[in-house]
C-alpha positions in Angstrom: 9.1 -27.3 26.5 9.4 -30.0 24.3 11.8 -30.6 21.2 9.8 -32.1 18.3 11.2 -33.0 14.8 10.0 -35.1 12.0 7.4 -36.4 14.4 7.2 -33.8 17.0 7.8 -34.7 20.9 7.2 -39.2 19.8 10.9 -38.5 18.3 12.4 -36.8 21.4 12.6 -40.4 23.3 14.6 -42.2 20.1 16.8 -39.4 18.4 20.8 -39.6 19.2 21.0 -36.0 18.2 18.6 -34.8 20.6 20.3 -37.4 23.6 23.1 -35.8 23.2 22.0 -32.3 23.1 20.4 -33.4 26.7 24.1 -34.6 27.5 26.0 -32.1 26.5 24.1 -30.0 29.5 27.0 -31.4 31.8 28.7 -28.3 33.3 31.3 -27.2 30.7 33.1 -24.1 31.7 35.1 -23.4 28.7 31.5 -23.7 26.2 29.4 -21.4 28.6 28.2 -17.6 28.2 27.6 -14.8 30.5 24.5 -12.8 29.2 24.7 -10.2 32.0 26.4 -8.0 30.0 23.2 -8.2 27.7 21.1 -7.2 30.4 22.9 -4.6 32.0 23.1 -2.7 28.6 19.9 -3.0 27.8 19.1 -1.8 31.0 20.8 1.6 30.6 21.0 1.9 27.2 19.1 -0.6 25.1 15.7 0.6 26.2 16.7 4.5 25.2 17.0 3.2 21.6 14.2 4.7 19.4 14.4 2.4 16.6 13.0 -1.0 17.5 15.2 -2.6 14.8 18.2 -1.1 15.9 17.6 -2.3 19.4 17.2 -5.8 18.1 20.1 -5.5 15.6 22.6 -4.1 18.9 21.1 -6.8 21.5 21.7 -9.8 19.1 25.6 -8.6 17.9 25.8 -8.5 22.0 24.5 -11.6 22.7 27.2 -13.3 19.9 29.9 -11.1 21.1 28.9 -12.7 24.5 29.3 -16.4 23.2 25.8 -16.7 22.4 24.9 -19.9 20.2 22.5 -17.6 18.0 22.4 -17.8 13.9 19.1 -15.6 13.8 16.5 -13.9 16.1 13.2 -12.7 15.0 10.7 -10.4 17.2 7.1 -10.5 15.5 4.5 -8.2 17.0 0.8 -8.5 16.7 0.0 -4.6 15.7 -3.4 -2.5 15.1 -2.8 -1.5 11.8 -5.4 -0.6 9.3 -2.8 -2.6 6.2 -1.0 -5.0 8.3 -1.4 -7.6 10.9 2.0 -8.6 12.4 5.5 -6.4 11.9 8.4 -8.3 12.4 12.2 -8.0 13.1 14.1 -10.4 11.8 18.5 -10.3 12.6 20.6 -12.7 11.2 24.1 -12.8 11.8 26.4 -10.6 9.7 23.5 -9.4 7.6 21.6 -6.2 7.9 18.4 -6.2 10.5 15.2 -6.9 8.7 11.5 -5.3 9.4 8.6 -6.6 7.7 5.2 -6.1 7.8 2.9 -8.9 7.1 -0.7 -8.0 5.5 -4.2 -8.8 7.4 -5.6 -12.5 6.0 -1.9 -13.8 6.6 -3.1 -16.4 9.3 -5.0 -17.5 6.3 -2.1 -18.3 3.9 0.1 -21.9 3.6 3.0 -19.6 5.1 1.0 -19.4 8.0 -1.0 -22.3 8.1 0.9 -25.4 10.1 3.9 -23.2 10.9 5.8 -23.3 14.7 3.8 -19.7 14.9 0.8 -21.0 14.7 1.5 -23.6 16.6 2.9 -21.5 19.5 -0.2 -19.2 19.4 -2.6 -22.2 19.6 -0.9 -23.8 22.6 0.5 -20.3 24.0 3.5 -22.2 25.0 7.2 -22.5 23.7 8.0 -24.8 20.6 11.0 -26.8 19.6 12.6 -28.2 16.3 15.4 -30.0 16.0 16.3 -28.9 12.2 18.8 -31.9 11.0 16.2 -34.3 11.6 13.0 -32.8 9.6 10.7 -34.7 7.3 8.6 -33.8 4.0 5.5 -33.6 7.0 7.3 -30.3 8.6 6.6 -26.7 7.9 8.0 -25.6 5.0 9.7 -22.9 6.9 11.3 -24.8 9.1 12.6 -26.8 5.7 13.9 -23.4 5.1 15.7 -22.9 8.1 17.3 -25.9 7.7 18.7 -25.1 4.5 19.6 -21.9 5.7 22.0 -23.8 8.1 20.0 -24.1 11.6 20.5 -27.0 13.6 18.1 -26.0 16.1 15.1 -23.8 16.8 13.3 -22.9 19.6 10.3 -20.3 19.8 8.4 -18.8 22.8 5.8 -16.2 23.3 6.9 -13.2 25.9 4.4 -12.1 28.7 3.4 -8.5 28.4 0.6 -6.4 30.2 -0.8 -4.6 27.5 -1.9 -5.8 24.2 -1.2 -9.6 22.3 1.7 -11.3 23.1 4.8 -10.6 21.2 6.9 -13.9 19.6 10.6 -15.0 20.0 12.5 -17.1 17.9 16.0 -18.6 18.2 18.1 -20.4 15.8 21.6 -21.5 16.2 23.6 -23.6 13.6 25.9 -25.2 15.9 25.9 -29.1 15.6 24.6 -30.1 19.2 22.2 -27.4 18.8 20.9 -25.8 21.9 21.6 -26.1 25.4 18.6 -26.2 28.4 20.9 -23.2 30.1 20.7 -21.1 26.6 16.6 -21.9 26.8 17.3 -20.6 30.6 19.5 -17.2 29.4 17.1 -16.3 26.9 14.1 -16.7 28.8 16.3 -14.7 31.7 16.5 -12.2 28.5 12.7 -12.0 27.9 12.2 -10.4 31.2 14.3 -7.7 30.3 13.2 -7.2 27.2 9.5 -7.7 27.7 9.1 -4.0 29.7 11.3 -2.3 26.5 9.1 -3.7 24.3 5.8 -3.5 25.5 6.9 0.5 25.3 7.4 -0.1 21.6 4.6 -1.8 21.4 2.4 1.1 22.5 4.7 4.1 21.3 3.3 1.8 18.0 -0.1 1.4 18.4 -0.5 5.2 19.2 1.0 6.7 16.2 -0.8 4.1 13.7 -3.7 4.8 15.4 -3.0 8.8 14.8 -1.6 8.1 11.9 -4.8 6.9 10.6 -7.5 8.7 11.8 -5.8 12.1 12.3 -2.8 12.6 9.5 0.5 12.5 10.3 0.7 15.8 10.8 -1.6 15.9 13.3 -1.1 12.9 15.0 3.1 14.2 15.7 1.3 17.1 17.0 -1.4 15.5 19.1 1.7 13.0 20.6 4.0 16.3 21.1 1.4 17.3 23.7 -1.2 19.4 21.5 -3.7 18.2 23.5 -5.8 20.2 25.4 -8.9 22.4 24.1 -8.4 25.3 23.1 -4.5 24.3 22.2 -4.0 25.3 18.4 -2.3 28.1 16.4 -3.0 30.1 13.4 -1.0 29.3 10.1 -0.9 29.7 6.3 -2.3 26.9 4.1 -4.0 26.0 0.7 -7.5 24.7 1.8 -8.6 21.6 -0.2 -12.4 20.6 0.1 -13.7 17.6 -2.4 -17.3 15.8 -2.5 -18.4 12.9 -4.6 -21.6 13.9 -6.5 -25.1 12.8 -6.3 -24.0 10.7 -2.8 -27.8 10.9 -1.7 -28.9 9.4 -4.7 -25.9 6.9 -5.3 -27.0 5.8 -1.3 -30.7 5.2 -3.1 -29.6 3.8 -5.7 -26.8 1.5 -4.4 -27.0 -1.8 -1.9 -24.7 -0.8 1.3 -21.8 -3.3 0.8 -21.4 -1.8 -3.4 -21.5 1.8 -2.2 -19.2 1.0 0.9 -17.1 -0.2 -2.1 -17.2 2.4 -4.5 -16.5 5.4 -1.7 -13.3 3.3 -0.4 -12.1 3.2 -3.8 -13.3 7.2 -4.6 -11.6 8.0 -0.8 -8.6 6.0 -2.1 -8.1 8.0 -5.3 -8.3 11.2 -3.4 -5.7 10.1 -0.6 -3.4 8.9 -3.0 -3.2 12.5 -5.5 -3.0 14.1 -1.7 -0.2 11.9 -0.4 1.7 12.4 -4.1 1.7 16.0 -3.6 2.3 17.3 0.0 -1.6 17.1 0.6 -2.7 16.2 4.1 -6.3 14.4 4.7 -7.6 16.7 7.7 -11.0 14.5 7.7 -13.3 12.9 5.7 -16.9 14.4 6.3 -19.1 11.4 4.5 -18.2 11.6 1.0 -16.3 14.9 1.1 -12.7 15.1 1.8 -11.1 18.1 4.0 -7.9 18.3 3.3 -4.9 21.3 3.4 -0.7 22.1 1.9 1.0 23.5 4.8 2.4 26.8 3.8 4.9 28.2 6.6 5.6 31.2 4.8 4.4 33.3 1.8 7.2 32.9 -0.3 6.7 29.0 -0.7 3.0 30.1 -2.0 3.7 29.4 -5.2 5.1 26.4 -4.7 2.5 24.8 -2.7 -0.3 26.2 -4.8 1.4 24.3 -7.5 1.3 21.3 -5.9 -2.6 21.7 -5.4 -3.7 22.4 -8.8 -1.0 18.8 -9.3 -3.6 16.8 -7.3 -6.5 18.0 -8.5 -5.1 16.8 -12.1 -3.9 13.8 -10.5 -7.4 12.9 -8.8 -8.9 13.9 -12.4 -7.2 11.5 -14.5 -7.5 8.5 -11.9 -10.8 9.2 -12.1 -11.0 9.0 -15.5 -9.3 5.9 -16.0 -11.6 4.2 -13.0 -14.5 5.5 -14.9 -13.5 3.7 -18.2 -13.0 0.8 -16.1 -16.9 1.4 -14.9 -18.1 2.1 -17.7 -17.1 -1.1 -18.9 -19.0 -2.8 -16.3 -22.1 -1.1 -17.4 -21.9 1.2 -14.3 -22.6 5.1 -14.0 -19.3 7.0 -14.2 -18.0 8.8 -10.8 -18.1 12.7 -10.6 -16.7 15.1 -8.4 -15.9 18.3 -7.7 -13.0 20.6 -5.7 -12.4 23.8 -4.1 -9.3 25.4 -3.6 -8.5 28.5 -1.7 -5.8 30.0 0.2 -5.7 32.0 3.1 -4.9 31.7 6.8 -7.2 29.1 10.0 -6.8 28.6 13.0 -5.2 25.1 13.5 -6.0 22.9 16.8 -8.6 21.5 19.3 -12.5 22.3 19.9 -14.9 20.6 21.4 -16.4 19.3 25.1 -13.2 19.0 28.5 -13.0 15.3 27.8 -13.9 14.5 24.0 -12.2 16.4 21.8 -11.6 16.8 17.2 -8.6 18.2 15.9 -9.9 20.7 13.1 -9.4 23.9 11.2 -11.7 26.7 11.6 -11.9 29.9 9.7 -12.9 31.9 6.7 -11.1 30.4 4.5 -12.3 27.0 5.6 -16.1 28.0 4.7 -14.9 29.6 1.5 -13.0 26.4 0.1 -16.1 24.4 0.8 -18.0 27.2 -0.5 -16.2 26.8 -4.1 -16.4 23.3 -4.2 -20.4 23.2 -4.5 -20.2 26.2 -7.1 -18.3 23.0 -9.3 -21.5 21.9 -9.9 -23.6 25.0 -10.5 -20.7 25.9 -12.7 -20.2 22.2 -14.6 -16.1 22.3 -13.9 -14.3 19.6 -11.4 -12.2 22.2 -9.9 -13.0 25.9 -8.7 -10.2 28.3 -6.9 -10.9 31.6 -5.6 -9.1 34.7 -6.5 -6.7 34.7 -3.7 -5.3 31.6 -5.0 -5.2 32.6 -8.2 -3.4 35.6 -7.3 -0.3 33.6 -5.6 0.0 31.1 -8.4 2.3 31.2 -11.0 0.0 29.2 -13.9 -2.2 31.0 -15.4 -6.0 29.9 -14.2 -8.9 30.3 -16.1 -11.5 32.6 -15.3 -15.0 31.9 -14.7 -16.4 35.5 -13.3 -18.0 37.0 -10.3 -20.1 34.3 -8.1 -22.2 34.7 -4.7 -20.8 32.4 -2.2 -23.5 31.0 0.3 -22.6 33.0 3.4 -20.4 35.5 2.2 -21.9 39.0 1.1 -19.9 39.6 -1.7 -19.2 38.1 -5.2 -16.0 36.5 -5.2 -14.2 35.8 -8.5 -13.8 32.2 -9.1 -11.1 30.4 -11.8 -10.7 26.9 -13.1 -8.4 24.9 -14.3 -7.0 26.2 -18.3 
């Protein structure tokens, strides 16, 4: 470990302040503090706290109560997330704990380049700066910490068995800074904190992956143990099936990067509309979206069907706005269709013994998909079934009886008024 200031290690030999820190390491019992109560708490109680931000807040408060010269503490985790590169938890003495996510690309920003955290990531060794001896060449974040009253800053990696190495930072506003005995105690703390942090990292990654690829509701069920082939339940739900028009033609006419961008933009609009009104995406099927609105009790069906219609209108409005922008750029409009149905479905695991898919199956799913296909033939953006219309408080526009592929008898079809 080296103590750095304006010219990093070179200043250590000449700085009176750093010499004072070193001479202050002679035993002074009245200034010493005992970390053992904090370690005991971590082993018995802290490890059982499910919220990592609360864990860090309580731990840091206990360190201060024990006498640790700590004014700021952070834990930085590199995670697997479609939107964020890192998740950070920051504690400041006397303030609420702050949990903050950093987006992908942060590593290319001025906030990261040249920072102590970049130095830590590249060297994989502890980094230390005296904050009362900075020069304009030091990174902006160090000047911000000094302006907040910091005198000594210490950052270190925390070794874990799995995943990317977390980073811890410690700051004090004590005039003489940290003593070497403080640093040793912080490293002892890490030996106890590391396995706890690693369990939180594992849970965060598992939860994120489940939510990203399967959705929140399905992810919760699988993490709750619904993992065996054949596990499932029959639920009543409003089914949504939507599809992009002329996707095959778009594949032929557009370059792959442009097509992927268009598809992602469209699917984002679908997801935004569903999320805003309580819908849950179950899966993407190429350009198609299979989603559902859970209805635990038949009494809730009027509200749930209203939510599904609100999501459809939300999507129509957003796609129209997007098409205005596409027209201004000389591009063809995007068209889509939505099929809506209500009924019981089996919600659970199918597949091989060691490769499963969590899905919904049943006649209701088939009908929702066939109704979506009918939107193109009838020239409307939404087709709903008679079963949907029967439990919907809104008066829908009848489109007559039509034959759905795979369904023996013609069925009544409705659309938005």
